[in-house]
C-alpha positions, 0 to 999 in steps of 0.5 A, a space after each residue: 590145242 589152243 591157237 591165236 585168231 589166225 589159227 597159228 599154233 600158240 607159243 606154248 606149242 611151239 616151245 613143246 615142239 622145239 624141246 621135243 626136237 632137241 630131245 630127239 636130236 640128243 637121242 639119236 646123235 650118232 644116227 643123224 651124224 651118219 645120215 649127214 655124212 652119207 648125205 655129204 658123201 652123196 652131195 660130193 659125189 654128184 657136184 661138178 669141178 667148179 663146185 668142188 673148188 667152191 666148197 674147198 675154197 669156202 673151207 680155207 676161208 673158214 679155216 682162215 677166219 678160225 685161225 685169225 679169231 682164235 691166233 693167241 689160243 693156237 700160239 699158246 697150244 703150240 708153245 705147251 706142245 713144244 715145251 712138252 715135247 722138249 721135256 719128254 725128250 729131256 726125260 728120256 735122255 736123262 733116263 738113258 744117261 742113268 741107265 748107262 750109269 747104272 750099268 757101270 755100277 751093278 751094286 748101285 741098283 740097290 741103292 736107288 
């Protein structure tokens, strides 16, 4: 392999290794996720109460940063969810009302 005067790998070799690693992780994504979950589980089992509290506080801070950064998108998604639920309930109410009207007039079902 070509190297520099100091004996370090060249840029090309470094890029090839990086590409090989990227392909490996892409191929073995589920296996790596399983391994990561197992490592995290073992880590949580061995942590002290203080470490657990620190981890939880760090997670709360990260969640707060996410909410602050994405406040507009979260508000829009929340608004869309409320509208979707409102329309679904209205549609169910209208269908129930239609069913009640059709029940009063059994011959009307043929016309609808």
